[in-house]
C-alpha positions as CSV (number, residue, x, y, z in Angstrom):
1,M,0.0,0.0,0.0
2,F,2.9,2.4,0.8
3,K,5.1,1.2,-2.0
4,Q,5.9,3.7,-4.6
5,H,6.1,2.6,-8.3
6,A,8.5,4.6,-10.4
7,R,7.6,4.9,-14.0
8,R,10.1,3.6,-16.4
9,T,10.5,4.4,-20.0
10,R,10.8,1.7,-22.7
11,F,14.5,2.5,-23.0
12,G,14.9,2.1,-19.2
13,A,13.0,-1.2,-19.3
14,A,15.2,-2.5,-22.1
15,V,18.4,-1.5,-20.3
16,T,17.1,-3.4,-17.2
17,I,16.3,-6.5,-19.2
18,F,19.8,-6.5,-20.9
19,E,21.4,-6.0,-17.5
20,L,19.5,-9.0,-16.2
21,I,20.5,-11.1,-19.2
22,F,24.1,-10.1,-18.8
23,H,24.3,-11.1,-15.1
24,S,22.4,-14.3,-15.9
25,I,25.0,-15.1,-18.7
26,V,27.8,-14.6,-16.2
27,R,26.0,-16.9,-13.7
28,D,25.5,-19.6,-16.4
29,V,29.2,-19.4,-17.6
30,R,30.5,-19.7,-14.0
31,K,28.0,-22.5,-13.1
32,S,30.2,-25.3,-14.4
33,H,33.3,-24.1,-12.5
34,N,34.1,-21.3,-10.1
35,N,36.9,-20.2,-12.4
36,A,35.5,-18.8,-15.6
37,F,38.8,-19.2,-17.4
38,F,38.8,-22.9,-16.6
39,A,35.2,-23.3,-17.8
40,I,36.2,-21.7,-21.2
41,F,39.4,-23.8,-21.4
42,T,37.3,-27.0,-20.9
43,S,35.2,-26.0,-23.9
44,I,38.3,-25.3,-26.0
45,L,39.8,-28.6,-25.0
46,Q,36.7,-30.5,-25.9
47,T,36.6,-28.9,-29.4
48,V,40.3,-29.7,-30.0
49,I,39.7,-33.4,-28.9
50,F,36.7,-33.6,-31.4
51,V,38.8,-32.2,-34.2
52,M,41.8,-34.5,-33.5
53,A,39.6,-37.5,-33.2
54,F,38.0,-36.9,-36.6
55,Y,41.4,-36.1,-38.1
56,V,42.8,-39.5,-36.9
57,M,39.7,-41.3,-38.1
58,F,39.8,-39.8,-41.5
59,S,43.5,-40.5,-41.8
60,V,43.2,-44.1,-40.7
61,L,40.2,-44.9,-42.8
62,G,41.7,-43.1,-45.9
63,L,38.7,-40.7,-46.2
64,R,40.7,-37.6,-46.7
65,G,40.2,-37.7,-50.4
66,A,36.5,-37.4,-49.9
67,A,36.9,-33.9,-48.3
68,I,36.8,-30.6,-50.1
69,R,40.0,-29.5,-51.8
70,G,41.7,-27.1,-49.4
71,D,42.7,-27.0,-45.8
72,F,41.7,-30.4,-44.4
73,L,41.7,-29.3,-40.7
74,L,39.6,-26.2,-41.7
75,Y,37.1,-28.6,-43.3
76,L,36.9,-30.6,-40.1
77,M,36.6,-27.5,-37.9
78,S,33.8,-26.1,-40.1
79,G,31.7,-29.1,-39.2
80,V,32.8,-29.5,-35.5
81,F,32.3,-25.9,-34.6
82,L,28.7,-25.7,-35.9
83,F,27.8,-29.2,-34.4
84,L,29.1,-28.2,-30.9
85,T,27.4,-24.8,-31.1
86,H,24.1,-26.3,-32.1
87,T,24.1,-29.2,-29.5
88,K,25.5,-27.2,-26.6
89,T,23.0,-24.4,-27.1
90,L,20.2,-27.0,-27.3
91,A,21.4,-28.6,-24.0
92,A,21.8,-25.2,-22.3
93,V,18.3,-24.0,-23.2
94,V,16.7,-27.2,-22.1
95,A,18.6,-27.0,-18.8
96,S,17.7,-23.3,-18.2
97,E,15.5,-22.2,-15.2
98,G,11.9,-23.2,-15.6
99,P,8.7,-21.4,-14.3
100,A,8.9,-23.4,-11.0
101,S,12.5,-22.6,-10.3
102,P,13.3,-20.6,-7.1
103,M,15.0,-18.0,-9.3
104,M,11.6,-17.0,-10.7
105,Q,10.7,-15.8,-7.2
106,H,12.7,-12.6,-7.8
107,A,10.5,-10.0,-9.3
108,P,12.6,-8.9,-12.3
109,M,13.4,-12.4,-13.3
110,N,11.3,-14.4,-15.8
111,T,11.7,-17.5,-18.0
112,I,12.5,-15.5,-21.1
113,I,15.5,-13.9,-19.5
114,A,16.6,-17.3,-18.2
115,I,16.3,-18.8,-21.7
116,A,18.0,-15.9,-23.4
117,S,20.9,-16.0,-20.9
118,A,21.4,-19.8,-21.4
119,A,21.4,-19.4,-25.2
120,F,23.8,-16.4,-25.3
121,G,26.0,-18.0,-22.6
122,A,26.5,-21.1,-24.7
123,L,27.2,-18.9,-27.8
124,Y,29.7,-16.8,-25.8
125,I,31.7,-19.8,-24.7
126,Q,31.7,-21.4,-28.2
127,L,32.8,-18.1,-29.9
128,L,35.7,-17.8,-27.5
129,A,36.7,-21.4,-28.1
130,L,36.4,-20.8,-31.9
131,F,38.5,-17.7,-32.0
132,A,41.1,-19.1,-29.7
133,I,41.6,-22.3,-31.7
134,L,41.6,-20.4,-35.1
135,F,44.1,-17.9,-33.7
136,V,46.5,-20.6,-32.5
137,Y,46.1,-22.6,-35.7
138,H,46.7,-19.4,-37.8
139,V,49.8,-18.3,-35.8
140,A,51.4,-21.7,-35.0
141,F,50.6,-23.8,-38.1
142,V,49.3,-22.4,-41.4
143,P,47.4,-19.2,-42.2
144,V,43.7,-19.6,-42.1
145,V,42.1,-18.5,-45.4
146,I,38.3,-18.3,-45.5
147,D,36.7,-17.3,-48.7
148,D,33.6,-15.5,-47.2
149,A,34.2,-15.1,-43.5
150,F,31.0,-13.2,-43.0
151,G,28.8,-15.8,-44.6
152,T,30.6,-18.6,-42.7
153,F,30.0,-16.8,-39.4
154,A,26.3,-16.2,-40.3
155,M,25.9,-20.0,-40.7
156,L,27.4,-20.5,-37.3
157,L,24.9,-18.1,-35.9
158,L,22.1,-19.9,-37.8
159,A,23.2,-23.2,-36.2
160,W,23.1,-21.5,-32.8
161,F,19.6,-20.1,-33.6
162,T,18.2,-23.5,-34.7
163,G,19.7,-25.1,-31.6
164,A,18.1,-22.5,-29.3
165,A,14.8,-22.8,-31.1
166,L,14.7,-26.6,-30.7
167,G,15.8,-26.3,-27.1
168,L,12.9,-23.9,-26.5
169,V,10.4,-26.5,-27.7
170,M,12.0,-29.2,-25.6
171,L,12.0,-26.8,-22.6
172,A,8.2,-26.2,-23.0
173,I,7.6,-30.0,-23.0
174,K,10.1,-30.8,-20.2
175,P,7.8,-30.0,-17.2
176,W,5.2,-32.4,-18.5
177,F,7.5,-35.2,-19.6
178,P,10.9,-34.7,-18.0
179,T,12.3,-38.2,-18.6
180,A,11.1,-38.4,-22.2
181,V,12.6,-35.0,-23.0
182,G,16.0,-36.0,-21.5
183,I,16.0,-39.1,-23.7
184,L,15.0,-37.2,-26.8
185,V,17.7,-34.6,-26.3
186,T,20.3,-37.4,-25.9
187,I,19.1,-39.3,-28.9
188,Y,19.0,-36.1,-31.1
189,S,22.6,-35.1,-30.0
190,R,24.0,-38.6,-30.7
191,A,22.2,-38.9,-34.0
192,N,23.7,-35.6,-35.1
193,M,27.1,-37.1,-34.9
194,I,26.1,-38.6,-38.3
195,A,23.0,-36.7,-39.4
196,S,24.7,-33.3,-39.1
197,G,26.8,-34.1,-42.2
198,K,30.0,-32.9,-40.6
199,M,31.9,-35.9,-42.0
200,F,30.8,-35.5,-45.6
201,V,29.4,-32.9,-48.0
202,A,25.9,-33.0,-49.6
203,N,27.2,-32.8,-53.2
204,T,28.9,-36.2,-52.9
205,L,25.8,-38.0,-51.6
206,P,23.4,-40.0,-53.9
207,G,19.8,-39.1,-53.9
208,Y,18.6,-41.9,-51.7
209,M,21.1,-41.0,-49.0
210,L,20.5,-37.2,-49.3
211,A,16.8,-37.8,-48.3
212,M,18.1,-39.2,-45.0
213,F,19.8,-36.0,-44.0
214,D,18.1,-33.0,-45.6
215,W,15.4,-32.9,-42.9
216,N,18.0,-31.7,-40.5
217,P,18.6,-27.9,-40.3
218,L,22.1,-28.4,-38.9
219,F,23.0,-30.4,-42.1
220,H,22.0,-27.4,-44.2
221,C,23.9,-25.0,-42.0
222,I,27.2,-27.0,-42.1
223,D,27.0,-27.6,-45.9
224,Q,26.3,-23.9,-46.5
225,A,29.1,-22.9,-44.2
226,R,31.5,-25.0,-46.2
227,G,30.2,-23.3,-49.4
228,F,31.1,-19.9,-47.9
229,A,34.4,-21.1,-46.4
230,F,35.9,-22.8,-49.5
231,I,36.1,-21.1,-52.8
232,N,36.0,-24.4,-54.8
233,Y,32.8,-25.8,-53.2
234,N,29.3,-24.8,-54.3
235,P,26.5,-26.4,-52.3
236,R,23.7,-27.5,-54.5
237,Y,21.5,-29.6,-52.3
238,S,21.2,-27.5,-49.1
239,S,19.6,-24.1,-48.3
240,Y,20.2,-21.7,-45.4
241,E,16.7,-20.4,-45.9
242,Y,15.3,-23.8,-45.0
243,A,17.3,-23.8,-41.7
244,F,16.2,-20.3,-41.0
245,W,12.5,-20.9,-41.4
246,V,12.6,-24.1,-39.5
247,G,14.2,-22.1,-36.6
248,V,11.5,-19.4,-36.8
249,V,8.7,-22.0,-36.8
250,L,10.3,-23.8,-33.8
251,I,10.7,-20.5,-31.9
252,M,7.0,-19.7,-32.4
253,I,5.9,-23.2,-31.3
254,G,8.3,-23.0,-28.3
255,L,7.1,-19.6,-27.2
256,M,3.5,-20.7,-27.3
257,G,4.3,-23.9,-25.4
258,E,6.4,-22.0,-22.9
259,F,3.6,-19.5,-22.3
260,Y,1.1,-22.4,-21.8
261,T,3.4,-24.2,-19.4
262,R,4.2,-21.1,-17.4
263,R,0.5,-20.5,-16.8
264,H,0.1,-24.1,-15.4
265,A,3.4,-24.1,-13.5
266,S,3.5,-25.9,-10.1
267,L,6.2,-26.0,-7.5
268,S,5.5,-29.8,-7.2
269,W,7.0,-30.3,-10.7
270,S,10.5,-29.9,-9.2
271,A,10.0,-33.1,-7.1
272,R,9.5,-35.2,-10.3
273,R,12.8,-34.3,-11.8
């Protein structure tokens, strides 16, 4: 009754929201380890291990000839970077604070801020890992030459966007079916080890095999990214527009589902997880 409500402008409200997202991102980054540098180093190490594992596998199996003409490690990294960005963003959004979380008891906090901070926190860590690895590779080994760096980076952001969109849909379903969502996320992440297309290019696939992968927006993102990164590769069977519109549709579905779930939120849900 005696509380005074100060009127805020739209600009002031926007600044407050961005400040909340920033602090939530810092909290998400430091959640895995007290030392933020160690958390980032762990992500860099995981990416390096992924690249080295695929390098050894391609070398042992004699599959290097099937890659695009150009820097072979850059070919591998173009697939691994987008794959990790997509899957880690998906996992981060699904694991973000839900409507029944104790964090939602604080007045300025809401689920949209929690989702945005989880998505941007995952992107922040992956970008730091990407630039650190490319810098070391460029300085210590061979110069990194990317035909269209802006287009390649846009495909990385598109892979992040589709991962966040799918994660939002899974997050809306999670309070209703927590175990099933955990299994689906695990299956999708494991299936993308092959279905993402990071080990081959779409132009080399026959038609019957192409139909097994072109449903996946990440497959289109990786193939288009290699088209931007390599001057001698022109992707004919993938489209970044398909990945973008799939992401937009999933965002709309996820927002509607999250709004419905938030209205029916119950503190007892946390006991089922």
